[in-house]
VMD Tcl script that builds the backbone (N, CA, C; Angstrom):
set m [mol new atoms 501]
animate dup $m
set s [atomselect $m all]
$s set {name element resname resid chain x y z} {
  {N N MET 1 A 98.560 80.175 62.306}
  {CA C MET 1 A 99.590 79.863 63.185}
  {C C MET 1 A 100.823 80.802 62.693}
  {N N VAL 2 A 101.563 81.236 63.678}
  {CA C VAL 2 A 102.595 82.068 63.433}
  {C C VAL 2 A 103.999 81.392 63.974}
  {N N GLN 3 A 105.014 81.115 63.093}
  {CA C GLN 3 A 106.113 80.374 63.426}
  {C C GLN 3 A 107.332 81.388 63.129}
  {N N LEU 4 A 108.151 81.500 64.144}
  {CA C LEU 4 A 109.356 82.521 63.871}
  {C C LEU 4 A 110.640 81.623 63.851}
  {N N ASP 5 A 111.566 81.964 62.883}
  {CA C ASP 5 A 112.789 81.238 62.806}
  {C C ASP 5 A 113.816 82.290 62.597}
  {N N LYS 6 A 114.979 82.327 63.307}
  {CA C LYS 6 A 116.025 83.207 63.161}
  {C C LYS 6 A 117.243 82.514 62.685}
  {N N HIS 7 A 117.877 83.066 61.555}
  {CA C HIS 7 A 119.116 82.601 61.127}
  {C C HIS 7 A 120.080 83.786 60.979}
  {N N ASP 8 A 121.087 83.856 61.836}
  {CA C ASP 8 A 121.973 84.919 61.880}
  {C C ASP 8 A 121.295 86.258 61.902}
  {N N SER 9 A 121.365 87.058 60.824}
  {CA C SER 9 A 120.695 88.355 60.836}
  {C C SER 9 A 119.373 88.277 60.120}
  {N N ASP 10 A 118.954 87.050 59.548}
  {CA C ASP 10 A 117.797 86.968 58.753}
  {C C ASP 10 A 116.663 86.302 59.780}
  {N N VAL 11 A 115.495 86.773 59.533}
  {CA C VAL 11 A 114.362 86.313 60.360}
  {C C VAL 11 A 113.158 85.855 59.296}
  {N N ILE 12 A 112.746 84.581 59.516}
  {CA C ILE 12 A 111.721 84.020 58.620}
  {C C ILE 12 A 110.509 83.782 59.528}
  {N N ILE 13 A 109.367 84.326 59.038}
  {CA C ILE 13 A 108.109 84.044 59.632}
  {C C ILE 13 A 107.227 83.358 58.780}
  {N N LEU 14 A 106.774 82.072 59.254}
  {CA C LEU 14 A 105.798 81.290 58.525}
  {C C LEU 14 A 104.495 81.467 58.964}
  {N N LEU 15 A 103.570 81.942 58.177}
  {CA C LEU 15 A 102.224 82.124 58.443}
  {C C LEU 15 A 101.215 81.077 57.767}
  {N N THR 16 A 100.442 80.344 58.588}
  {CA C THR 16 A 99.525 79.451 58.092}
  {C C THR 16 A 98.201 79.555 58.860}
  {N N PRO 17 A 97.075 79.287 58.217}
  {CA C PRO 17 A 95.844 79.370 58.913}
  {C C PRO 17 A 95.652 78.162 59.819}
  {N N ASN 18 A 94.802 78.329 60.890}
  {CA C ASN 18 A 94.475 77.221 61.701}
  {C C ASN 18 A 93.746 76.117 60.885}
  {N N ARG 19 A 94.208 74.881 60.987}
  {CA C ARG 19 A 93.556 73.761 60.245}
  {C C ARG 19 A 92.902 72.882 61.118}
  {N N SER 20 A 91.564 72.947 61.365}
  {CA C SER 20 A 90.941 72.044 62.274}
  {C C SER 20 A 90.313 70.869 61.563}
  {N N LEU 21 A 90.487 70.759 60.271}
  {CA C LEU 21 A 89.900 69.626 59.416}
  {C C LEU 21 A 90.898 69.326 58.403}
  {N N THR 22 A 91.403 67.977 58.363}
  {CA C THR 22 A 92.312 67.670 57.258}
  {C C THR 22 A 91.614 67.286 56.081}
  {N N TRP 23 A 92.274 67.002 54.908}
  {CA C TRP 23 A 91.592 66.677 53.707}
  {C C TRP 23 A 90.965 65.367 53.792}
  {N N ALA 24 A 91.657 64.392 54.554}
  {CA C ALA 24 A 91.074 63.149 54.737}
  {C C ALA 24 A 89.839 63.112 55.626}
  {N N GLU 25 A 89.718 64.027 56.635}
  {CA C GLU 25 A 88.551 64.096 57.322}
  {C C GLU 25 A 87.526 64.729 56.508}
  {N N ALA 26 A 87.763 65.677 55.738}
  {CA C ALA 26 A 86.833 66.380 54.828}
  {C C ALA 26 A 86.231 65.314 53.769}
  {N N LYS 27 A 87.106 64.471 53.400}
  {CA C LYS 27 A 86.444 63.352 52.428}
  {C C LYS 27 A 85.389 62.495 53.162}
  {N N TRP 28 A 85.802 62.176 54.420}
  {CA C TRP 28 A 84.777 61.259 55.185}
  {C C TRP 28 A 83.557 62.076 55.385}
  {N N ILE 29 A 83.609 63.335 55.604}
  {CA C ILE 29 A 82.319 64.168 55.807}
  {C C ILE 29 A 81.554 64.214 54.473}
  {N N ILE 30 A 82.136 64.545 53.552}
  {CA C ILE 30 A 81.593 64.531 52.142}
  {C C ILE 30 A 80.912 63.136 51.820}
  {N N ALA 31 A 81.644 62.003 52.029}
  {CA C ALA 31 A 81.087 60.767 51.860}
  {C C ALA 31 A 79.862 60.455 52.696}
  {N N PHE 32 A 79.871 60.967 53.954}
  {CA C PHE 32 A 78.773 60.678 54.842}
  {C C PHE 32 A 77.523 61.467 54.396}
  {N N MET 33 A 77.818 62.805 53.978}
  {CA C MET 33 A 76.760 63.583 53.477}
  {C C MET 33 A 76.159 63.086 52.199}
  {N N VAL 34 A 76.990 62.576 51.318}
  {CA C VAL 34 A 76.462 61.964 50.013}
  {C C VAL 34 A 75.555 60.713 50.320}
  {N N ALA 35 A 75.930 59.941 51.163}
  {CA C ALA 35 A 75.331 58.657 51.637}
  {C C ALA 35 A 73.933 59.085 52.160}
  {N N VAL 36 A 73.723 60.002 53.189}
  {CA C VAL 36 A 72.580 60.422 53.738}
  {C C VAL 36 A 71.658 61.047 52.846}
  {N N VAL 37 A 72.048 61.954 51.951}
  {CA C VAL 37 A 71.227 62.667 51.000}
  {C C VAL 37 A 70.780 61.721 49.869}
  {N N MET 38 A 71.557 60.826 49.488}
  {CA C MET 38 A 71.184 59.845 48.483}
  {C C MET 38 A 70.208 58.862 48.977}
  {N N ILE 39 A 70.375 58.383 50.151}
  {CA C ILE 39 A 69.367 57.443 50.755}
  {C C ILE 39 A 68.073 58.041 50.794}
  {N N ILE 40 A 68.043 59.261 51.291}
  {CA C ILE 40 A 66.710 59.964 51.406}
  {C C ILE 40 A 66.077 60.219 50.021}
  {N N ALA 41 A 66.852 60.618 49.058}
  {CA C ALA 41 A 66.446 60.849 47.703}
  {C C ALA 41 A 66.004 59.691 47.007}
  {N N ILE 42 A 66.657 58.521 47.252}
  {CA C ILE 42 A 66.304 57.229 46.618}
  {C C ILE 42 A 64.979 56.763 47.229}
  {N N ALA 43 A 64.898 56.955 48.544}
  {CA C ALA 43 A 63.640 56.550 49.215}
  {C C ALA 43 A 62.348 57.390 48.687}
  {N N TRP 44 A 62.551 58.587 48.465}
  {CA C TRP 44 A 61.471 59.515 47.887}
  {C C TRP 44 A 61.231 59.021 46.385}
  {N N THR 45 A 62.340 58.523 45.695}
  {CA C THR 45 A 62.024 58.056 44.316}
  {C C THR 45 A 61.251 56.864 44.248}
  {N N PHE 46 A 61.451 55.881 45.196}
  {CA C PHE 46 A 60.652 54.728 45.357}
  {C C PHE 46 A 59.143 55.020 45.567}
  {N N ILE 47 A 58.879 56.113 46.318}
  {CA C ILE 47 A 57.520 56.539 46.566}
  {C C ILE 47 A 56.884 57.100 45.299}
  {N N GLY 48 A 57.733 57.766 44.451}
  {CA C GLY 48 A 57.113 58.360 43.235}
  {C C GLY 48 A 57.524 59.733 43.061}
  {N N ALA 49 A 58.370 60.228 43.980}
  {CA C ALA 49 A 58.786 61.690 43.954}
  {C C ALA 49 A 60.234 61.760 43.189}
  {N N TRP 50 A 60.325 61.281 41.947}
  {CA C TRP 50 A 61.655 61.139 41.369}
  {C C TRP 50 A 62.246 62.595 41.018}
  {N N VAL 51 A 61.500 63.626 41.119}
  {CA C VAL 51 A 62.029 65.007 40.774}
  {C C VAL 51 A 63.014 65.448 41.825}
  {N N ILE 52 A 63.113 64.645 42.933}
  {CA C ILE 52 A 63.982 65.057 44.019}
  {C C ILE 52 A 65.358 64.691 43.646}
  {N N LEU 53 A 65.638 63.656 42.908}
  {CA C LEU 53 A 66.955 63.191 42.534}
  {C C LEU 53 A 67.857 64.309 41.959}
  {N N PRO 54 A 67.443 65.024 40.962}
  {CA C PRO 54 A 68.454 66.018 40.357}
  {C C PRO 54 A 68.843 67.015 41.459}
  {N N PHE 55 A 67.842 67.421 42.301}
  {CA C PHE 55 A 68.205 68.444 43.276}
  {C C PHE 55 A 69.096 67.860 44.420}
  {N N ALA 56 A 68.982 66.669 44.668}
  {CA C ALA 56 A 69.798 65.949 45.693}
  {C C ALA 56 A 71.277 65.894 45.122}
  {N N GLY 57 A 71.413 65.592 43.864}
  {CA C GLY 57 A 72.703 65.473 43.088}
  {C C GLY 57 A 73.278 66.868 43.184}
  {N N ILE 58 A 72.530 67.983 42.790}
  {CA C ILE 58 A 73.089 69.252 42.767}
  {C C ILE 58 A 73.540 69.604 44.182}
  {N N GLU 59 A 72.678 69.332 45.146}
  {CA C GLU 59 A 73.009 69.614 46.717}
  {C C GLU 59 A 74.405 68.954 47.115}
  {N N VAL 60 A 74.583 67.689 46.757}
  {CA C VAL 60 A 75.692 66.897 47.128}
  {C C VAL 60 A 76.977 67.417 46.348}
  {N N GLY 61 A 76.754 67.748 45.020}
  {CA C GLY 61 A 77.871 68.294 44.367}
  {C C GLY 61 A 78.280 69.633 44.830}
  {N N LEU 62 A 77.426 70.468 45.005}
  {CA C LEU 62 A 77.833 71.851 45.507}
  {C C LEU 62 A 78.480 71.766 46.984}
  {N N PHE 63 A 77.931 70.821 47.805}
  {CA C PHE 63 A 78.590 70.638 49.145}
  {C C PHE 63 A 80.038 70.034 48.895}
  {N N ALA 64 A 80.202 69.135 48.056}
  {CA C ALA 64 A 81.604 68.597 47.849}
  {C C ALA 64 A 82.546 69.653 47.336}
  {N N VAL 65 A 82.072 70.496 46.361}
  {CA C VAL 65 A 82.867 71.527 45.738}
  {C C VAL 65 A 83.269 72.450 46.802}
  {N N LEU 66 A 82.336 72.941 47.652}
  {CA C LEU 66 A 82.673 74.020 48.743}
  {C C LEU 66 A 83.497 73.368 49.701}
  {N N MET 67 A 83.233 72.162 50.190}
  {CA C MET 67 A 84.248 71.591 51.110}
  {C C MET 67 A 85.661 71.442 50.629}
  {N N TYR 68 A 85.745 71.129 49.333}
  {CA C TYR 68 A 87.101 71.018 48.788}
  {C C TYR 68 A 87.839 72.454 48.684}
  {N N LYS 69 A 87.042 73.503 48.339}
  {CA C LYS 69 A 87.593 74.891 48.268}
  {C C LYS 69 A 88.008 75.340 49.690}
  {N N VAL 70 A 87.153 75.062 50.649}
  {CA C VAL 70 A 87.529 75.521 52.024}
  {C C VAL 70 A 88.733 74.791 52.471}
  {N N THR 71 A 88.747 73.417 52.322}
  {CA C THR 71 A 89.708 72.639 52.821}
  {C C THR 71 A 91.129 73.047 52.250}
  {N N ARG 72 A 91.101 73.239 50.800}
  {CA C ARG 72 A 92.273 73.642 50.130}
  {C C ARG 72 A 92.780 74.955 50.647}
  {N N PHE 73 A 91.916 75.926 51.004}
  {CA C PHE 73 A 92.302 77.176 51.483}
  {C C PHE 73 A 93.146 77.099 52.781}
  {N N THR 74 A 92.792 76.170 53.548}
  {CA C THR 74 A 93.495 75.857 54.873}
  {C C THR 74 A 94.968 75.509 54.694}
  {N N TYR 75 A 95.261 75.134 53.507}
  {CA C TYR 75 A 96.663 74.706 53.197}
  {C C TYR 75 A 97.486 75.846 52.614}
  {N N SER 76 A 97.017 77.019 52.662}
  {CA C SER 76 A 97.688 78.237 52.097}
  {C C SER 76 A 98.788 78.604 53.175}
  {N N LYS 77 A 99.880 79.282 52.712}
  {CA C LYS 77 A 100.835 79.843 53.617}
  {C C LYS 77 A 101.547 80.891 52.965}
  {N N GLN 78 A 102.090 81.771 53.916}
  {CA C GLN 78 A 102.918 82.862 53.560}
  {C C GLN 78 A 104.217 82.756 54.317}
  {N N ILE 79 A 105.318 82.926 53.631}
  {CA C ILE 79 A 106.698 83.031 54.163}
  {C C ILE 79 A 107.085 84.463 54.071}
  {N N VAL 80 A 107.321 85.138 55.201}
  {CA C VAL 80 A 107.740 86.460 55.192}
  {C C VAL 80 A 109.304 86.430 55.766}
  {N N THR 81 A 110.216 86.947 54.862}
  {CA C THR 81 A 111.602 86.828 55.197}
  {C C THR 81 A 112.178 88.238 55.282}
  {N N PHE 82 A 112.764 88.515 56.411}
  {CA C PHE 82 A 113.423 89.789 56.797}
  {C C PHE 82 A 114.921 89.590 56.657}
  {N N THR 83 A 115.557 90.171 55.663}
  {CA C THR 83 A 117.001 90.232 55.646}
  {C C THR 83 A 117.594 91.590 55.959}
  {N N THR 84 A 118.878 91.759 55.898}
  {CA C THR 84 A 119.320 93.169 56.234}
  {C C THR 84 A 119.008 94.140 55.092}
  {N N GLN 85 A 118.605 93.690 53.887}
  {CA C GLN 85 A 118.373 94.637 52.949}
  {C C GLN 85 A 116.965 94.617 52.459}
  {N N ASP 86 A 116.332 93.533 52.503}
  {CA C ASP 86 A 114.983 93.170 51.860}
  {C C ASP 86 A 113.964 92.525 52.782}
  {N N ILE 87 A 112.789 92.781 52.372}
  {CA C ILE 87 A 111.646 92.040 53.091}
  {C C ILE 87 A 110.929 91.288 51.932}
  {N N THR 88 A 110.907 89.954 51.874}
  {CA C THR 88 A 110.335 89.159 50.859}
  {C C THR 88 A 109.144 88.458 51.413}
  {N N ILE 89 A 108.051 88.438 50.522}
  {CA C ILE 89 A 106.782 87.748 51.024}
  {C C ILE 89 A 106.444 86.710 49.883}
  {N N GLU 90 A 106.525 85.450 50.180}
  {CA C GLU 90 A 106.111 84.405 49.376}
  {C C GLU 90 A 104.788 83.757 49.717}
  {N N MET 91 A 103.962 83.547 48.819}
  {CA C MET 91 A 102.500 83.141 49.057}
  {C C MET 91 A 102.246 81.938 48.157}
  {N N GLY 92 A 101.333 81.057 48.613}
  {CA C GLY 92 A 100.876 79.972 47.856}
  {C C GLY 92 A 100.175 78.947 48.534}
  {N N ILE 93 A 99.574 78.086 47.812}
  {CA C ILE 93 A 98.784 76.850 48.375}
  {C C ILE 93 A 99.610 75.704 47.711}
  {N N ASP 94 A 100.197 74.889 48.508}
  {CA C ASP 94 A 100.996 73.595 47.910}
  {C C ASP 94 A 102.180 74.043 47.195}
  {N N ARG 95 A 102.350 75.122 46.671}
  {CA C ARG 95 A 103.457 75.644 45.845}
  {C C ARG 95 A 103.569 77.189 45.805}
  {N N LEU 96 A 104.605 77.725 45.485}
  {CA C LEU 96 A 104.839 79.087 45.340}
  {C C LEU 96 A 104.059 79.620 44.201}
  {N N GLN 97 A 103.061 80.627 44.631}
  {CA C GLN 97 A 102.247 81.252 43.588}
  {C C GLN 97 A 102.540 82.727 43.258}
  {N N SER 98 A 102.980 83.446 44.255}
  {CA C SER 98 A 103.442 84.805 44.049}
  {C C SER 98 A 104.514 85.170 45.096}
  {N N THR 99 A 105.284 86.251 44.648}
  {CA C THR 99 A 106.317 86.734 45.443}
  {C C THR 99 A 106.405 88.139 45.431}
  {N N ASP 100 A 106.490 88.888 46.574}
  {CA C ASP 100 A 106.539 90.331 46.510}
  {C C ASP 100 A 107.855 90.576 47.379}
  {N N SER 101 A 108.518 91.749 47.018}
  {CA C SER 101 A 109.701 92.105 47.768}
  {C C SER 101 A 109.819 93.690 47.904}
  {N N PHE 102 A 110.272 93.917 49.128}
  {CA C PHE 102 A 110.347 95.423 49.496}
  {C C PHE 102 A 111.712 95.702 49.936}
  {N N PRO 103 A 112.225 96.848 49.734}
  {CA C PRO 103 A 113.526 97.165 50.466}
  {C C PRO 103 A 113.193 97.336 51.995}
  {N N ARG 104 A 113.993 96.887 52.873}
  {CA C ARG 104 A 113.738 96.953 54.302}
  {C C ARG 104 A 113.614 98.348 54.844}
  {N N PHE 105 A 114.464 99.199 54.277}
  {CA C PHE 105 A 114.334 100.607 54.751}
  {C C PHE 105 A 113.369 101.331 54.005}
  {N N GLY 106 A 112.538 102.095 54.587}
  {CA C GLY 106 A 111.370 102.880 53.982}
  {C C GLY 106 A 110.194 102.045 53.782}
  {N N THR 107 A 110.083 100.827 54.283}
  {CA C THR 107 A 108.930 99.975 54.353}
  {C C THR 107 A 108.392 100.123 55.687}
  {N N ASP 108 A 107.060 100.513 55.729}
  {CA C ASP 108 A 106.257 100.612 56.909}
  {C C ASP 108 A 105.337 99.467 57.192}
  {N N ILE 109 A 105.102 99.084 58.439}
  {CA C ILE 109 A 104.173 98.082 58.863}
  {C C ILE 109 A 102.905 98.712 59.510}
  {N N TYR 110 A 101.828 98.579 58.984}
  {CA C TYR 110 A 100.572 99.140 59.374}
  {C C TYR 110 A 99.748 98.063 59.999}
  {N N TYR 111 A 99.212 98.288 61.215}
  {CA C TYR 111 A 98.268 97.518 61.850}
  {C C TYR 111 A 96.922 98.213 62.009}
  {N N SER 112 A 95.917 97.692 61.284}
  {CA C SER 112 A 94.549 98.430 61.245}
  {C C SER 112 A 93.555 97.451 61.766}
  {N N GLU 113 A 92.723 98.145 62.659}
  {CA C GLU 113 A 91.654 97.410 63.392}
  {C C GLU 113 A 90.446 98.418 63.263}
  {N N THR 114 A 89.253 97.864 63.446}
  {CA C THR 114 A 88.044 98.530 63.287}
  {C C THR 114 A 87.719 99.220 64.694}
  {N N GLU 115 A 86.868 100.170 64.710}
  {CA C GLU 115 A 86.540 100.820 65.957}
  {C C GLU 115 A 86.070 99.868 67.050}
  {N N ARG 116 A 85.220 98.838 66.785}
  {CA C ARG 116 A 84.710 98.046 67.772}
  {C C ARG 116 A 85.103 96.585 67.605}
  {N N ASP 117 A 86.111 96.365 66.905}
  {CA C ASP 117 A 86.752 95.076 66.570}
  {C C ASP 117 A 85.674 94.113 65.986}
  {N N TRP 118 A 85.105 94.615 64.907}
  {CA C TRP 118 A 84.082 93.793 64.148}
  {C C TRP 118 A 84.683 92.923 63.206}
  {N N ARG 119 A 85.909 93.052 62.892}
  {CA C ARG 119 A 86.522 92.167 61.877}
  {C C ARG 119 A 88.089 91.918 62.403}
  {N N THR 120 A 88.542 91.019 61.792}
  {CA C THR 120 A 89.995 90.730 62.126}
  {C C THR 120 A 90.906 91.814 61.778}
  {N N PRO 121 A 91.868 92.164 62.708}
  {CA C PRO 121 A 92.773 93.335 62.282}
  {C C PRO 121 A 93.632 92.856 60.998}
  {N N ARG 122 A 94.165 93.962 60.341}
  {CA C ARG 122 A 94.975 93.624 59.151}
  {C C ARG 122 A 96.382 94.199 59.486}
  {N N ILE 123 A 97.392 93.361 58.911}
  {CA C ILE 123 A 98.732 93.959 58.781}
  {C C ILE 123 A 99.159 94.101 57.411}
  {N N THR 124 A 99.642 95.288 57.266}
  {CA C THR 124 A 100.044 95.547 55.735}
  {C C THR 124 A 101.533 96.129 55.730}
  {N N LEU 125 A 102.211 95.656 54.762}
  {CA C LEU 125 A 103.486 96.283 54.513}
  {C C LEU 125 A 103.368 97.230 53.404}
  {N N GLN 126 A 103.923 98.382 53.528}
  {CA C GLN 126 A 103.763 99.425 52.485}
  {C C GLN 126 A 105.042 100.210 52.364}
  {N N ASN 127 A 105.361 100.449 50.894}
  {CA C ASN 127 A 106.561 101.259 50.615}
  {C C ASN 127 A 106.219 101.965 49.409}
  {N N GLY 128 A 106.026 103.201 49.570}
  {CA C GLY 128 A 105.429 104.143 48.470}
  {C C GLY 128 A 104.043 103.758 48.143}
  {N N ASN 129 A 103.834 103.505 46.921}
  {CA C ASN 129 A 102.516 103.049 46.425}
  {C C ASN 129 A 102.239 101.439 46.418}
  {N N LYS 130 A 103.221 100.778 46.764}
  {CA C LYS 130 A 103.135 99.368 46.989}
  {C C LYS 130 A 102.818 98.829 48.190}
  {N N ARG 131 A 101.763 98.167 48.338}
  {CA C ARG 131 A 101.342 97.580 49.638}
  {C C ARG 131 A 100.870 96.115 49.605}
  {N N VAL 132 A 101.195 95.339 50.541}
  {CA C VAL 132 A 100.844 93.961 50.519}
  {C C VAL 132 A 100.381 93.522 51.945}
  {N N GLN 133 A 99.099 92.885 52.021}
  {CA C GLN 133 A 98.562 92.556 53.316}
  {C C GLN 133 A 99.164 91.172 53.616}
  {N N ILE 134 A 99.634 90.973 54.818}
  {CA C ILE 134 A 100.255 89.605 55.311}
  {C C ILE 134 A 99.316 89.036 56.291}
  {N N GLY 135 A 99.126 87.698 56.176}
  {CA C GLY 135 A 98.354 87.029 57.208}
  {C C GLY 135 A 96.925 87.274 57.096}
  {N N GLN 136 A 96.331 87.527 56.014}
  {CA C GLN 136 A 94.853 87.681 55.810}
  {C C GLN 136 A 93.997 86.633 56.331}
  {N N PHE 137 A 94.623 85.344 56.350}
  {CA C PHE 137 A 93.840 84.099 56.725}
  {C C PHE 137 A 94.022 83.882 58.136}
  {N N LEU 138 A 94.776 84.626 58.943}
  {CA C LEU 138 A 94.908 84.382 60.387}
  {C C LEU 138 A 93.714 84.845 61.103}
  {N N ASN 139 A 93.547 84.222 62.350}
  {CA C ASN 139 A 92.453 84.649 63.202}
  {C C ASN 139 A 92.884 85.937 64.050}
  {N N ALA 140 A 92.158 86.507 64.804}
  {CA C ALA 140 A 92.438 87.698 65.643}
  {C C ALA 140 A 93.466 87.469 66.512}
  {N N ASP 141 A 93.542 86.366 67.236}
  {CA C ASP 141 A 94.542 85.969 68.248}
  {C C ASP 141 A 95.973 85.989 67.445}
  {N N ASP 142 A 96.005 85.221 66.366}
  {CA C ASP 142 A 97.298 85.006 65.650}
  {C C ASP 142 A 97.772 86.380 65.078}
  {N N MET 143 A 96.708 87.324 64.684}
  {CA C MET 143 A 97.271 88.543 64.259}
  {C C MET 143 A 97.871 89.412 65.295}
  {N N VAL 144 A 97.417 89.200 66.518}
  {CA C VAL 144 A 98.044 90.018 67.744}
  {C C VAL 144 A 99.416 89.328 67.994}
  {N N ILE 145 A 99.555 88.040 67.966}
  {CA C ILE 145 A 100.748 87.355 68.019}
  {C C ILE 145 A 101.816 87.818 66.988}
  {N N LEU 146 A 101.263 87.901 65.611}
  {CA C LEU 146 A 102.264 88.410 64.632}
  {C C LEU 146 A 102.609 89.890 64.805}
  {N N ARG 147 A 101.722 90.671 65.299}
  {CA C ARG 147 A 102.024 92.056 65.562}
  {C C ARG 147 A 103.093 92.223 66.634}
  {N N ASN 148 A 102.960 91.349 67.704}
  {CA C ASN 148 A 103.930 91.401 68.822}
  {C C ASN 148 A 105.279 90.761 68.439}
  {N N GLU 149 A 105.275 89.784 67.604}
  {CA C GLU 149 A 106.489 89.396 67.036}
  {C C GLU 149 A 107.358 90.343 66.287}
  {N N LEU 150 A 106.541 91.025 65.376}
  {CA C LEU 150 A 107.189 92.147 64.534}
  {C C LEU 150 A 107.765 93.227 65.427}
  {N N GLU 151 A 106.945 93.645 66.419}
  {CA C GLU 151 A 107.489 94.629 67.411}
  {C C GLU 151 A 108.640 94.112 68.158}
  {N N GLY 152 A 108.600 92.845 68.557}
  {CA C GLY 152 A 109.732 92.300 69.211}
  {C C GLY 152 A 110.964 92.129 68.401}
  {N N LEU 153 A 110.854 92.120 67.035}
  {CA C LEU 153 A 112.029 92.101 66.323}
  {C C LEU 153 A 112.608 93.523 66.098}
  {N N GLY 154 A 111.977 94.520 66.693}
  {CA C GLY 154 A 112.470 95.889 66.406}
  {C C GLY 154 A 111.732 96.687 65.355}
  {N N PHE 155 A 110.740 96.141 64.715}
  {CA C PHE 155 A 110.018 96.837 63.589}
  {C C PHE 155 A 109.006 97.864 64.220}
  {N N PRO 156 A 108.980 98.981 63.852}
  {CA C PRO 156 A 107.927 99.855 64.431}
  {C C PRO 156 A 106.558 99.593 63.584}
  {N N VAL 157 A 105.476 99.298 64.379}
  {CA C VAL 157 A 104.216 98.978 63.817}
  {C C VAL 157 A 103.315 100.089 64.014}
  {N N CYS 158 A 102.801 100.776 62.924}
  {CA C CYS 158 A 101.926 101.955 63.134}
  {C C CYS 158 A 100.513 101.295 63.425}
  {N N ARG 159 A 99.877 101.933 64.279}
  {CA C ARG 159 A 98.483 101.522 64.629}
  {C C ARG 159 A 97.479 102.699 64.184}
  {N N GLU 160 A 96.452 102.336 63.637}
  {CA C GLU 160 A 95.416 103.403 63.357}
  {C C GLU 160 A 94.691 103.814 64.485}
  {N N HIS 161 A 94.462 102.947 65.456}
  {CA C HIS 161 A 93.708 103.298 66.700}
  {C C HIS 161 A 94.604 103.185 67.784}
  {N N TRP 162 A 95.602 104.093 67.814}
  {CA C TRP 162 A 96.728 104.064 68.832}
  {C C TRP 162 A 96.227 104.290 70.257}
  {N N TRP 163 A 95.023 104.943 70.368}
  {CA C TRP 163 A 94.451 105.224 71.774}
  {C C TRP 163 A 93.777 103.962 72.365}
  {N N LYS 164 A 93.662 102.936 71.579}
  {CA C LYS 164 A 92.911 101.839 72.156}
  {C C LYS 164 A 93.885 100.928 73.060}
  {N N LYS 165 A 93.298 100.327 73.870}
  {CA C LYS 165 A 94.080 99.470 74.851}
  {C C LYS 165 A 94.657 98.288 73.958}
  {N N ARG 166 A 95.859 98.020 74.165}
  {CA C ARG 166 A 96.510 96.868 73.417}
  {C C ARG 166 A 96.194 95.655 74.049}
  {N N LYS 167 A 95.978 94.646 73.088}
  {CA C LYS 167 A 95.619 93.183 73.527}
  {C C LYS 167 A 96.949 92.506 73.699}
}
mol reanalyze $m
mol bondsrecalc $m
mol representation Tube
mol addrep $m
């Protein structure tokens, strides 16, 4: 999701991934999966196939860990602030984890896409040898929205495939 906020001469862009599953919903899915797998594993144990229990536990544990990691990633965000002098990128999940800053002048914005659109486009800020990718968790439609917002704010966006029809 791309949200734009203007304050006088400053522009703040908030980037967040699409969140189709909340943490509460993920916990319900994990609980349902644990219940189904354990009912089946315990039934097999009563029949005499007790060796299934450790594998069922590993399966449920791995499923819970992966659901947690995926759901936590959907709470990540980037705040890109454009002031008259600087461009600041703040990134983190639940809290600020890293900050990068560029001078506004001399910083280029690159929009790179593949030949046949096999992967999501990338938007990169670059100044000299320093480069930072923004919105890496956005889907393709949100990347196009972000590119259009940046162009609408007057920032020239360099495209690798300039000959391709714009979306």
